[in-house]
C-alpha positions as CSV (number, residue, x, y, z in Angstrom):
1,M,0.0,0.0,0.0
2,S,2.9,2.4,0.8
3,E,4.2,1.9,-2.8
4,V,0.8,2.6,-4.2
5,W,0.5,5.8,-2.1
6,V,4.0,6.9,-3.2
7,T,3.1,6.3,-6.9
8,L,-0.1,8.3,-6.6
9,T,1.4,11.3,-4.7
10,T,4.6,11.6,-6.6
11,A,4.4,14.2,-9.4
12,R,6.0,13.1,-12.7
13,S,7.3,15.2,-15.5
14,G,5.1,15.4,-18.6
15,P,5.8,14.1,-22.1
16,P,7.8,16.2,-24.6
17,P,6.0,19.4,-25.9
18,L,5.7,17.8,-29.4
19,V,3.7,14.9,-27.8
20,V,1.4,17.3,-26.0
21,L,0.7,19.2,-29.3
22,L,0.2,15.9,-31.2
23,S,-2.3,14.7,-28.6
24,A,-4.3,17.9,-28.9
25,L,-4.3,17.6,-32.7
26,A,-5.3,13.9,-32.5
27,A,-8.2,14.8,-30.2
28,L,-9.3,17.6,-32.5
29,V,-9.3,15.3,-35.5
30,V,-11.4,12.7,-33.6
31,V,-13.9,15.3,-32.5
32,S,-14.1,17.0,-35.9
33,W,-14.3,14.0,-38.2
34,S,-17.9,12.7,-38.3
35,T,-16.9,9.0,-38.4
36,S,-14.5,9.1,-35.5
37,W,-16.9,11.3,-33.6
38,Q,-19.7,8.8,-33.9
39,L,-17.4,6.1,-32.6
40,S,-16.1,8.0,-29.7
41,R,-19.1,10.2,-28.8
42,G,-20.3,7.5,-26.3
43,L,-17.4,8.5,-24.0
44,I,-18.8,12.0,-23.8
45,T,-22.3,10.5,-23.1
46,I,-20.8,8.6,-20.2
47,A,-19.4,11.8,-18.7
48,H,-22.7,13.6,-19.4
49,E,-24.8,11.0,-17.6
50,G,-22.3,10.7,-14.9
51,G,-22.6,14.5,-14.3
52,H,-26.4,14.2,-13.9
53,A,-25.9,11.2,-11.5
54,L,-23.3,12.9,-9.3
55,V,-25.2,16.1,-8.9
56,A,-28.4,14.2,-8.2
57,L,-26.6,12.4,-5.3
58,L,-25.1,15.7,-4.1
59,T,-28.5,17.3,-4.0
60,R,-30.0,14.3,-2.2
61,R,-32.2,13.2,-5.0
62,K,-33.1,9.5,-5.3
63,L,-31.0,8.0,-8.1
64,Q,-32.9,5.2,-9.8
65,G,-30.4,4.3,-12.5
66,I,-28.6,5.2,-15.7
67,R,-29.1,3.9,-19.2
68,L,-26.6,4.2,-22.1
69,H,-27.9,3.5,-25.6
70,S,-26.2,2.4,-28.8
71,D,-27.1,5.6,-30.6
72,T,-24.8,7.4,-28.1
73,S,-27.8,8.9,-26.2
74,G,-28.4,8.2,-22.5
75,V,-30.8,8.9,-19.7
76,T,-30.4,9.3,-15.9
77,L,-33.5,8.5,-13.9
78,T,-33.9,10.3,-10.5
79,R,-36.8,10.7,-8.1
80,G,-37.7,13.6,-5.9
81,R,-39.3,17.0,-6.1
82,P,-40.1,17.7,-9.8
83,T,-39.0,21.3,-9.2
84,G,-36.5,23.3,-7.1
85,P,-32.8,23.7,-6.9
86,G,-31.9,20.0,-6.8
87,M,-33.8,19.3,-10.0
88,I,-32.4,22.4,-11.7
89,L,-28.8,21.6,-10.8
90,T,-29.2,18.0,-11.8
91,A,-30.6,18.9,-15.2
92,A,-27.9,21.5,-15.8
93,A,-25.0,19.2,-14.9
94,G,-25.0,17.0,-18.0
95,Y,-23.8,19.2,-20.8
96,V,-21.1,20.9,-18.7
97,A,-19.8,17.7,-17.0
98,P,-17.4,16.5,-19.8
99,S,-15.8,20.0,-20.0
100,L,-15.5,20.4,-16.2
101,L,-14.1,16.8,-16.0
102,G,-11.6,17.7,-18.7
103,L,-10.6,20.9,-16.8
104,G,-10.0,19.0,-13.6
105,G,-8.1,16.4,-15.6
106,A,-6.0,19.1,-17.2
107,W,-5.0,20.4,-13.8
108,L,-4.0,17.0,-12.5
109,T,-2.2,16.1,-15.7
110,A,-0.3,19.4,-15.9
111,S,0.7,19.0,-12.3
112,G,2.1,15.5,-13.0
113,Y,-0.5,13.5,-11.1
114,V,-1.4,11.2,-14.0
115,A,-1.8,8.2,-11.7
116,V,-4.3,10.1,-9.6
117,L,-6.3,11.0,-12.6
118,I,-6.4,7.5,-13.9
119,T,-7.4,6.1,-10.5
120,I,-10.2,8.6,-10.2
121,V,-11.5,7.9,-13.6
122,I,-11.5,4.1,-13.1
123,G,-13.2,4.6,-9.7
124,L,-15.9,6.8,-11.2
125,L,-16.5,4.3,-13.9
126,F,-16.9,1.5,-11.3
127,C,-19.3,3.6,-9.3
128,M,-21.3,4.4,-12.4
129,L,-21.3,0.7,-13.4
130,L,-23.3,-0.1,-10.2
131,L,-26.0,2.3,-11.4
132,I,-26.4,1.1,-15.0
133,R,-29.7,-0.5,-15.8
134,N,-29.2,-1.9,-19.3
135,L,-26.9,-4.4,-21.0
136,F,-25.4,-2.0,-23.5
137,G,-24.5,0.4,-20.7
138,V,-22.8,-2.3,-18.7
139,V,-20.8,-3.4,-21.8
140,S,-19.8,0.2,-22.6
141,L,-18.5,0.8,-19.1
142,L,-16.7,-2.5,-18.9
143,V,-15.0,-2.0,-22.2
144,T,-14.0,1.6,-21.4
145,G,-12.7,0.8,-17.9
146,G,-11.0,-2.4,-19.0
147,A,-9.3,-0.6,-21.9
148,I,-7.9,2.1,-19.6
149,F,-6.8,-0.5,-17.0
150,A,-5.1,-2.7,-19.6
151,F,-3.3,0.2,-21.2
152,T,-2.0,1.5,-18.0
153,W,-1.0,-2.0,-16.8
154,Y,0.8,-3.2,-19.9
155,A,2.1,0.0,-21.5
156,A,5.3,1.6,-20.7
157,P,5.1,4.0,-17.7
158,D,5.6,7.1,-19.9
159,M,2.6,6.1,-22.0
160,D,0.2,6.8,-19.1
161,A,0.9,10.5,-19.5
162,V,0.3,10.3,-23.3
163,L,-3.1,8.6,-22.7
164,A,-4.0,11.2,-20.0
165,Y,-3.2,14.2,-22.3
166,L,-5.2,12.6,-25.2
167,A,-8.2,11.9,-22.9
168,V,-8.2,15.4,-21.4
169,W,-7.9,17.1,-24.7
170,F,-10.8,14.9,-26.0
171,L,-13.0,15.8,-23.0
172,L,-12.2,19.5,-23.4
173,L,-12.9,19.6,-27.2
174,G,-15.6,16.9,-27.2
175,G,-17.5,18.6,-24.5
176,F,-18.2,21.5,-26.8
177,R,-19.6,19.7,-29.9
178,P,-22.7,18.2,-28.3
179,I,-23.8,21.7,-27.2
180,V,-23.5,22.9,-30.8
181,E,-25.5,19.8,-32.0
182,L,-28.1,20.5,-29.3
183,Q,-28.7,24.1,-30.5
184,R,-28.9,22.8,-34.1
185,K,-31.6,20.3,-33.1
186,R,-33.5,22.9,-31.1
187,R,-33.4,25.3,-34.1
188,H,-35.2,22.6,-36.1
189,G,-37.6,21.6,-33.3
190,R,-36.1,18.2,-32.9
191,A,-35.2,18.3,-29.2
192,P,-38.3,19.4,-27.3
193,D,-37.3,17.5,-24.2
194,S,-33.6,18.4,-24.2
195,D,-31.9,19.4,-20.9
196,A,-32.1,23.0,-22.0
197,D,-35.8,22.8,-22.6
198,Q,-36.4,21.0,-19.3
199,L,-34.5,23.8,-17.6
200,A,-36.6,26.4,-19.4
201,R,-39.7,24.8,-18.0
202,L,-38.2,24.6,-14.5
203,T,-36.9,28.2,-14.4
204,F,-38.9,30.2,-16.9
205,L,-35.6,31.2,-18.5
206,P,-35.5,30.4,-22.2
207,G,-33.8,27.3,-23.5
208,G,-31.4,29.4,-25.5
209,F,-30.1,31.0,-22.3
210,W,-29.2,27.5,-21.0
211,V,-27.5,26.6,-24.3
212,L,-25.5,29.8,-24.1
213,L,-24.5,29.0,-20.5
214,F,-23.4,25.5,-21.5
215,M,-21.3,27.0,-24.3
216,L,-19.7,29.6,-22.0
217,V,-18.8,26.9,-19.4
218,A,-17.4,24.6,-22.2
219,G,-15.5,27.5,-23.8
220,A,-14.0,28.7,-20.5
221,S,-13.0,25.1,-19.6
222,L,-11.3,24.7,-23.0
223,V,-9.4,27.9,-22.7
224,S,-8.4,27.2,-19.1
225,G,-7.5,23.6,-19.9
226,A,-5.4,24.6,-22.9
227,Y,-3.5,27.1,-20.8
228,L,-2.8,24.4,-18.2
229,L,-1.7,21.9,-20.8
230,S,0.3,24.2,-22.9
231,P,3.8,22.8,-23.4
232,V,5.3,26.3,-23.4
233,P,4.8,29.0,-20.8
234,L,2.2,31.6,-21.8
235,D,2.9,35.1,-20.6
236,F,0.0,37.5,-20.9
237,G,1.8,40.3,-19.0
């Protein structure tokens, strides 16, 4: 246990600047290219539904379960008051969760605590697995968690940092695209029960306000995360 603790609490130097830049470029390609985005979008859905679930628990709502679907959609079922701060915060958490998770991951990765980040991610996936209520969701989490564990167990130690940088960039960039897609669907009337529209009914603030808020959080997280992950010092003075 002492060796594990030392591994978790010992900061390590990051990969070369070129690797950091290439990981950002790779994540951008994955998010921008339609085919790769459809294959990887389910990872953003996991973070999205996990955000709903975590805030539901923090606001003391009864969490009934999570479902992940093959079309990369998902749903988190909670029980409690149909209105009020708890319901509002739970509904608002989904679209900002990937970006905020990416920002937290950027801070840990830039600080050299890659092992801590990987441990937290695997722990969150395990906790989420206990709440999944459909077979596809179980398989999705087992494959995701298993792939992360296998990579970190068998790959060279320095490769952990490469995986962490790639994953964090993906969360920061991938957290923004679903919000753009949401607004496009709303514009064509194809998302009447989206999180933004549910929030509009809960707060009497228009759905467009919530979409804009999601975008601002995602944009701020991306800029802040990029600053933390930048391989060269940025001086704005």
